[in-house]
RODO-2510 file (C-alpha; in nm, 4 decimals, decimal comma):
residues 327
     n   res          X          Y          Z
     1     m    -0,0040     0,0250    -0,0063
     2     k     0,2535     0,2467     0,0503
     3     p     0,3838     0,2787    -0,2705
     4     l     0,0380     0,3458    -0,3392
     5     l     0,0082     0,6210    -0,1029
     6     e     0,3632     0,7515    -0,2363
     7     k     0,2183     0,7762    -0,5861
     8     i    -0,1318     0,9998    -0,5293
     9     i     0,0676     1,2226    -0,2686
    10     h     0,2942     1,3098    -0,5431
    11     h    -0,0802     1,3415    -0,7660
    12     s     0,0265     1,0828    -1,0055
    13     h    -0,2531     0,8463    -1,1117
    14     l    -0,2978     0,4736    -1,0333
    15     t    -0,3182     0,2351    -1,3341
    16     k    -0,6274     0,0337    -1,3550
    17     n    -0,4530    -0,2620    -1,1817
    18     e    -0,3216    -0,0462    -0,8948
    19     a    -0,6211     0,0463    -0,8457
    20     y    -0,7708    -0,3119    -0,8402
    21     s    -0,4904    -0,4494    -0,6482
    22     c    -0,5378    -0,1192    -0,3896
    23     m    -0,9850    -0,2067    -0,3461
    24     l    -0,9047    -0,5877    -0,3267
    25     a    -0,6951    -0,5045    -0,0314
    26     i    -0,8949    -0,2730     0,1106
    27     g    -1,1816    -0,5179     0,0915
    28     n    -0,9585    -0,7962     0,1830
    29     g    -0,8851    -0,6071     0,5478
    30     e    -0,5774    -0,6012     0,4698
    31     v    -0,5011    -0,1795     0,4733
    32     n    -0,5098    -0,0112     0,8141
    33     d    -0,7732     0,2952     0,9115
    34     a    -0,5128     0,5207     0,8546
    35     q    -0,3599     0,4577     0,4420
    36     t    -0,7604     0,4073     0,3874
    37     v    -0,8321     0,8103     0,5459
    38     a    -0,5364     0,8856     0,3190
    39     l    -0,6016     0,7259     0,0397
    40     i    -0,9444     0,8638     0,0160
    41     t    -0,7950     1,1946     0,0436
    42     g    -0,5678     1,1940    -0,1584
    43     i    -0,7929     1,0798    -0,4502
    44     q    -1,0973     1,3266    -0,3645
    45     m    -0,8586     1,6179    -0,3880
    46     r    -0,6757     1,5483    -0,6837
    47     g    -0,9917     1,3937    -0,8565
    48     l    -1,0232     1,0193    -0,9532
    49     q    -0,8952     0,8949    -1,2894
    50     l    -1,1091     0,7024    -1,5632
    51     a    -0,8444     0,4243    -1,5149
    52     e    -0,8803     0,4001    -1,0993
    53     l    -1,2540     0,4226    -1,1238
    54     m    -1,2479     0,1037    -1,3339
    55     g    -1,0162    -0,0446    -1,1354
    56     f    -1,1688     0,0536    -0,8301
    57     r    -1,4984    -0,1034    -0,9582
    58     e    -1,3784    -0,4195    -1,0822
    59     a    -1,2279    -0,5445    -0,7481
    60     l    -1,5689    -0,3895    -0,6004
    61     l    -1,7675    -0,6351    -0,8537
    62     e    -1,5406    -0,8824    -0,7638
    63     l    -1,5859    -0,9022    -0,4011
    64     a    -1,9438    -0,8795    -0,3969
    65     l    -2,1969    -1,0976    -0,3088
    66     p    -2,3351    -1,2208    -0,6385
    67     m    -2,7134    -1,1293    -0,6975
    68     h    -2,9331    -1,2738    -0,9827
    69     f    -3,2932    -1,2175    -1,0431
    70     d    -3,5236    -1,3889    -1,2787
    71     v    -3,6364    -1,0930    -1,4658
    72     d    -3,5745    -1,0099    -1,8452
    73     d    -3,5149    -0,6381    -1,7871
    74     c    -3,4920    -0,3894    -1,5086
    75     i    -3,2904    -0,0961    -1,3549
    76     d    -3,1612     0,0514    -1,0978
    77     v    -3,1939     0,4539    -1,0058
    78     c    -2,9020     0,5328    -0,7856
    79     g    -2,7419     0,9188    -0,7699
    80     t    -2,3563     0,9326    -0,6777
    81     g    -2,5054     1,1407    -0,3740
    82     g    -2,2806     1,4364    -0,2847
    83     d    -2,4297     1,7136    -0,4362
    84     g    -2,4533     1,8476    -0,0767
    85     k    -2,7977     1,9798    -0,1969
    86     n    -3,0555     1,8119     0,0582
    87     t    -3,2966     1,7887    -0,1882
    88     f    -3,6134     1,5036    -0,1398
    89     n    -3,5313     1,1557    -0,1999
    90     i    -3,5655     1,1876    -0,5756
    91     s    -3,4096     0,8888    -0,7250
    92     t    -3,6009     0,6582    -0,3900
    93     a    -3,9245     0,8300    -0,5385
    94     t    -3,8281     0,7380    -0,8990
    95     a    -3,8258     0,3874    -0,8472
    96     f    -4,1314     0,3174    -0,6618
    97     v    -4,3506     0,5517    -0,9499
    98     l    -4,1833     0,3184    -1,2113
    99     a    -4,2688     0,0094    -1,0221
   100     s    -4,6169     0,1526    -1,0160
   101     l    -4,6036     0,1584    -1,4017
   102     g    -4,4896    -0,2153    -1,3871
   103     y    -4,0965    -0,2126    -1,4311
   104     k    -3,8939    -0,4003    -1,2741
   105     v    -3,6962    -0,2042    -1,0660
   106     v    -3,3683    -0,3411    -0,8710
   107     k    -3,2476    -0,0596    -0,6484
   108     h    -2,9128    -0,0078    -0,5346
   109     g    -2,8697     0,2399    -0,1714
   110     n    -2,6886     0,3056     0,0986
   111     y    -2,7104     0,5319     0,4382
   112     g    -2,6470     0,9318     0,3594
   113     v    -2,2930     1,0131     0,4254
   114     s    -2,2522     1,3495     0,3590
   115     s    -2,6157     1,4128     0,3432
   116     l    -2,8733     1,4382     0,5534
   117     c    -3,0461     1,1387     0,4482
   118     g    -2,9735     0,8469     0,1831
   119     s    -3,2669     0,6151     0,0283
   120     s    -3,0961     0,3515     0,3067
   121     n    -3,1842     0,6139     0,5928
   122     v    -3,5804     0,6730     0,4635
   123     l    -3,6200     0,2694     0,3844
   124     e    -3,5422     0,1952     0,6903
   125     a    -3,7313     0,4732     0,9121
   126     l    -4,0481     0,3556     0,7185
   127     g    -3,9874    -0,0099     0,8354
   128     y    -3,8262    -0,1323     0,5665
   129     t    -3,5839    -0,4678     0,6624
   130     f    -3,2581    -0,4577     0,4593
   131     t    -3,1794    -0,8282     0,3550
   132     n    -2,9581    -0,9974     0,1017
   133     d    -3,1188    -1,3300     0,0698
   134     g    -3,2170    -1,3811    -0,2784
   135     d    -3,5368    -1,5439    -0,2713
   136     s    -3,6957    -1,2407    -0,0461
   137     l    -3,5590    -1,0154    -0,3078
   138     q    -3,7277    -1,1659    -0,6075
   139     r    -4,0042    -1,2329    -0,3960
   140     q    -4,0499    -0,8557    -0,3393
   141     l    -3,9651    -0,8135    -0,7387
   142     e    -4,2308    -1,0457    -0,8279
   143     e    -4,5434    -0,8839    -0,5802
   144     t    -4,3961    -0,5239    -0,6282
   145     n    -4,1962    -0,4745    -0,9011
   146     i    -3,9212    -0,3517    -0,7352
   147     c    -3,6488    -0,4921    -0,4102
   148     f    -3,3861    -0,2685    -0,2779
   149     m    -3,0121    -0,3786    -0,2140
   150     h    -2,8519    -0,2202     0,0388
   151     a    -2,5187    -0,1814    -0,0498
   152     p    -2,3462    -0,3140     0,2914
   153     l    -2,4559    -0,6438     0,2834
   154     f    -2,3699    -0,6834    -0,0563
   155     h    -2,0162    -0,5406    -0,0699
   156     p    -1,7957    -0,5971     0,2166
   157     a    -1,5225    -0,3168     0,0839
   158     l    -1,8028    -0,0691     0,1646
   159     k    -1,9294    -0,1787     0,5231
   160     a    -1,5550    -0,1942     0,5726
   161     v    -1,4594     0,1762     0,4387
   162     a    -1,8459     0,2848     0,6276
   163     p    -1,7099     0,4164     0,9544
   164     l    -1,4171     0,6294     0,8424
   165     r    -1,6680     0,7958     0,5130
   166     k    -1,9400     0,8752     0,8063
   167     a    -1,6273     1,0270     1,0007
   168     l    -1,4924     1,2441     0,7412
   169     g    -1,8894     1,3360     0,6096
   170     v    -1,7831     1,4550     0,2752
   171     a    -1,8233     1,3262    -0,0215
   172     t    -1,5269     1,0688    -0,1443
   173     f    -1,3932     0,8930    -0,4552
   174     f    -1,6832     0,5970    -0,2795
   175     n    -1,9697     0,8150    -0,3341
   176     s    -1,9083     0,7700    -0,7569
   177     m    -1,8637     0,3789    -0,7249
   178     g    -2,2131     0,3294    -0,5926
   179     p    -2,4117     0,3530    -0,8865
   180     l    -2,1375     0,1718    -1,0493
   181     v    -2,1409    -0,1261    -0,8561
   182     n    -2,4827    -0,3058    -0,8412
   183     p    -2,4409    -0,6648    -0,7736
   184     a    -2,7451    -0,7563    -1,0097
   185     h    -2,5860    -0,6099    -1,2960
   186     p    -2,9397    -0,4202    -1,4158
   187     t    -2,9859    -0,4124    -1,8210
   188     h    -3,0542    -0,0388    -1,7528
   189     q    -3,0091     0,2629    -1,5454
   190     l    -3,0872     0,5896    -1,4554
   191     t    -2,8115     0,7560    -1,2439
   192     g    -2,6345     1,1302    -1,1771
   193     t    -2,3377     1,2668    -1,1084
   194     y    -2,2430     1,5720    -0,9357
   195     n    -1,9969     1,6998    -1,1661
   196     l    -1,9131     1,6734    -1,5580
   197     e    -1,6332     1,4623    -1,5855
   198     l    -1,7573     1,1848    -1,3677
   199     a    -2,0847     1,1514    -1,5915
   200     r    -1,8448     1,1306    -1,9293
   201     q    -1,6486     0,8575    -1,7233
   202     y    -1,9775     0,6759    -1,6254
   203     q    -2,1149     0,7057    -2,0001
   204     h    -1,7689     0,5473    -2,0975
   205     v    -1,8203     0,2539    -1,8434
   206     l    -2,1530     0,1689    -1,9093
   207     r    -2,1778     0,1750    -2,2807
   208     t    -2,0504    -0,1846    -2,3068
   209     e    -2,2312    -0,2811    -1,9655
   210     r    -2,5813    -0,1970    -2,0798
   211     k    -2,8359    -0,2474    -2,2800
   212     d    -2,9105     0,1104    -2,2277
   213     f    -2,8612     0,3903    -1,9628
   214     t    -2,8878     0,7357    -1,8743
   215     v    -2,6328     0,9472    -1,7445
   216     l    -2,7391     1,3079    -1,5939
   217     h    -2,5731     1,5755    -1,4692
   218     g    -2,7309     1,9146    -1,3081
   219     m    -2,4892     2,1595    -1,4558
   220     e    -2,5634     2,3779    -1,0960
   221     g    -2,4207     2,0743    -0,9141
   222     f    -2,6711     1,8234    -0,9113
   223     d    -2,7159     1,4418    -0,9538
   224     e    -3,0292     1,4240    -1,0725
   225     l    -3,2854     1,6154    -1,2886
   226     t    -3,4548     1,9361    -1,0707
   227     f    -3,5150     2,1587    -1,3422
   228     i    -3,3003     2,4678    -1,1519
   229     g    -3,0037     2,5520    -1,4398
   230     v    -2,9685     2,3183    -1,7401
   231     t    -2,9122     1,9541    -1,7477
   232     r    -2,6763     1,7151    -1,9120
   233     i    -2,8153     1,3582    -2,0536
   234     l    -2,5681     1,1449    -2,1408
   235     g    -2,6966     0,7985    -2,2907
   236     k    -2,5562     0,5426    -2,5599
   237     e    -2,6505     0,7569    -2,8291
   238     r    -2,7016     1,0966    -2,7202
   239     d    -2,5924     1,4151    -2,5570
   240     i    -2,8458     1,6460    -2,4955
   241     i    -2,9609     1,9990    -2,2723
   242     v    -3,2564     1,9610    -2,0339
   243     g    -3,4044     2,3394    -2,0017
   244     s    -3,4104     2,4955    -1,6716
   245     n    -3,7965     2,5231    -1,4514
   246     p    -4,0826     2,4504    -1,6756
   247     p    -4,3369     2,6749    -1,8409
   248     n    -4,5239     2,8823    -1,6067
   249     l    -4,3783     2,7424    -1,3085
   250     q    -4,1234     2,8938    -1,1140
   251     y    -3,9539     2,7330    -0,7766
   252     t    -3,6174     2,7193    -0,6049
   253     m    -3,4187     2,5379    -0,3802
   254     a    -3,6334     2,5129    -0,0786
   255     d    -3,9289     2,3887    -0,2546
   256     i    -3,7731     2,0869    -0,3354
   257     n    -3,5821     2,0263     0,0069
   258     g    -3,5695     1,7305     0,1709
   259     g    -3,6494     1,8251     0,5105
   260     e    -3,4111     1,8848     0,8384
   261     t    -3,4514     1,5070     0,9959
   262     v    -3,5072     1,1395     0,8487
   263     q    -3,8597     1,1042     0,9854
   264     q    -3,9166     1,4484     0,7724
   265     a    -3,7275     1,2874     0,4666
   266     a    -3,9582     0,9748     0,5189
   267     d    -4,3115     1,1499     0,5945
   268     l    -4,2343     1,3802     0,2482
   269     l    -4,1541     1,0469     0,0504
   270     v    -4,5097     0,8736     0,1391
   271     n    -4,6948     1,1983     0,1042
   272     l    -4,5342     1,2307    -0,2503
   273     l    -4,6225     0,8843    -0,3518
   274     s    -4,9566     0,8782    -0,2060
   275     g    -4,9822     1,1630    -0,4938
   276     k    -5,0056     1,4680    -0,2107
   277     g    -4,6704     1,6338    -0,3595
   278     t    -4,6609     1,9985    -0,4278
   279     e    -4,6449     2,1025    -0,7416
   280     p    -4,2446     2,0996    -0,7648
   281     q    -4,1785     1,8217    -0,6213
   282     n    -4,4087     1,6423    -0,8697
   283     v    -4,2600     1,8457    -1,1409
   284     v    -3,9423     1,7421    -1,0268
   285     l    -3,9859     1,3799    -0,9469
   286     a    -4,1996     1,3876    -1,2884
   287     g    -3,8967     1,4875    -1,5357
   288     n    -3,7019     1,1715    -1,3578
   289     v    -3,9580     0,9131    -1,4494
   290     a    -3,9569     1,0594    -1,7776
   291     l    -3,5765     0,9889    -1,7945
   292     a    -3,6054     0,6431    -1,7140
   293     l    -3,8962     0,5933    -1,9089
   294     q    -3,6646     0,7144    -2,2178
   295     t    -3,3699     0,4594    -2,0704
   296     f    -3,6457     0,1880    -2,1665
   297     h    -3,7561     0,3671    -2,4433
   298     p    -3,5068     0,5534    -2,6272
   299     e    -3,8006     0,6547    -2,9436
   300     m    -3,9969     0,8434    -2,6670
   301     d    -3,9866     1,1830    -2,6604
   302     f    -3,9172     1,3494    -2,3248
   303     e    -4,2914     1,5793    -2,3437
   304     t    -4,4498     1,2240    -2,4092
   305     a    -4,2324     1,0203    -2,1287
   306     f    -4,2860     1,3690    -1,8350
   307     a    -4,6937     1,3488    -1,9400
   308     k    -4,6715     0,9955    -1,8175
   309     g    -4,4466     1,0115    -1,5352
   310     y    -4,6734     1,3003    -1,3990
   311     e    -4,9851     1,0970    -1,4129
   312     a    -4,8328     0,8199    -1,2091
   313     v    -4,7082     1,0340    -0,9847
   314     k    -5,0661     1,2004    -0,9665
   315     s    -5,2334     0,8771    -0,9505
   316     g    -5,1037     0,7782    -0,6130
   317     s    -5,0199     0,4428    -0,7102
   318     a    -4,6971     0,4218    -0,5939
   319     i    -4,7878     0,3699    -0,2510
   320     k    -4,9171     0,0390    -0,2771
   321     s    -4,5465    -0,1550    -0,3064
   322     l    -4,4189     0,1132    -0,0397
   323     k    -4,6956     0,0058     0,1900
   324     i    -4,6167    -0,3725     0,0817
   325     l    -4,2387    -0,3668     0,1649
   326     a    -4,2318    -0,1019     0,4504
   327     v    -4,5164     0,1347     0,6049
***
């Protein structure tokens, strides 16, 4: 480990093989906490490189508990987090709306590290029981069209570094890894990143990994579509811009805030999935659902996808799956 830390301290980049070996060592408990923190901090300060991302990812997937579901097509909806915006749990809400529309969702997620409330925090608060039992997750998928994969139960390396990440309290390159290491290997993916360079790295990795995918980056620093500022949308065959606030609706960050406590975030999610959200919340959620629908149906224009998403959000039908699984 020492030679690799020397490279990072001197602003050199790790090769893919070096990054792979480094993550294997962390996952196997061969790296002490001080070295791990030095690695995390050094890479975060100078930026994660594509070769490092690919090497770390390969090791995490090799170390992960494998999971295979009996479905033809499924999607993961999972952003990097780390944008520090404290929006409501957009990706979690999007996942449940998609499930209500009949799409199979295998959502990968974790506790919030640099944010108040990650997907695991909010689902746990609502009574969802985390499991890595494949039969249980398969039944959830069959009964509700959605199951949730709490990352530490599938990734020993992520579990090992969780206390260190929490103590640091800032976004690290581990935030960047989460959406790329779903052990179920979903056929489709909607994900977002808080910076454009990382979004392009995701595009490079996912081009050979998914039937289709959408990577988004809000140019104001969001890892989800908010319509606050423009959003860059990258896919297999597209690179487009989605504009800012929709016509006749102006809102601010305060209107899509996720609350000050985990319980507030959980209550907000229930309210939203029940069709009782505010208009800004509904519009933001429908926009993200629209991008997920386009991931399955690239021929569908955004306006059509948005209309389908908005109707599903307003119907309140998404709460049914959540009630079966948790509330």
